[in-house]
N, C-alpha and C positions, 0 to 999 in steps of 0.2 A: 484829653477828651479819652474816654474808655476805647479800647478796641473792641471789634466787633464780637470777638469770643467773650470778652467780659461782660457785654451787654446781653449776649444770649444766655450766659450762665446766671446772672443776675435776674433777668426779666423771666427766663424760663423757669428757675427755681421758684421764684416769688409766685408766678402765675399758677404753676401746678400746687402750690400749698394754698392758694386762695380758692381754687376751683371748687365749688359746692358747699362752701362755708360761709360763715356770717360776715366775712369782710372782703375787701377787694384791694388789689394793688394800685397805687397812685401812680398814674402815669407822668405827673408833673406837667408845667406849664410847654413844654416842647413839643405837644402833640402827640399823636399816635403813629407809632413807628412799627415797622415790621417786627421789631423784637418784642414790641408790647402785645401785638396781635396773634403772632405765630404760635406762642405756647397755648394759648386758649383759656386763660384764666379770667375772673371778674376783675375789671378795672374801673377806675375812677379817673375821669378825664378832666383835667384841670383847664380852665379857659381863662386866660389873663388878658391884661390889657392890651398886648400885642396880638391878640386873637391867633396865635400860632396855630394851625392846622385847620382854621376856618375864616381865611382871609382872604382877599382879592389881591391881586398883583400891586395894587395901589395902597393895600393896608387896611381897607375897609372890611367890615364884618361880611362874610359871604354866607347867607342864609342857605344856598344850595350844599356847599361844602360841609357846613355845620350839620345838616339833615343827613348827608352821606355818612360822615364820621360817627354820628350819634346813633346811627342804626345799626353799627356793629353789634353782634350778639354779646360780645364781651363785655361792652360798655353798659355798666350797670348803674352808673351814678355820674352826675356832671357837678363839678366844682366851679364857681365863677369867681374871679378876681376882679372886681368892680375898679380899683385903684391900686396905686403903689401907696406904701405907708401903712398907717393904722387902719384895720380892717375890722368888723365884727367876727367874733370867733367862729359863726356858724353859718358862712355862705354857700352853703350846700344844697342842692336840689335833689332829692331823691328820685328814682324811677322805680317804684315797686311792684307796678303794673306792666303788662306787656303793651309795647309801642305800637 
């Protein structure tokens, strides 16, 4: 697991490089952390089969938590991973308009 300083360096530089441009930093399937949100860049939030970042304590999908996380100003795009294994190449839902 990378150290806190490593996370801050990588995500901070990436976020600053993405801000205001035509691409976003992919936050991965691990949910949105303070290290993704603090630098203030454009983010692509991945939601995998484990619903990390938007699940209940029992592991079910949590619509309220999803709504809260997706409402961050930095989240510009959502990517869903419907299953493990082979996936269609374009499972991205773009959010071009204000929410």
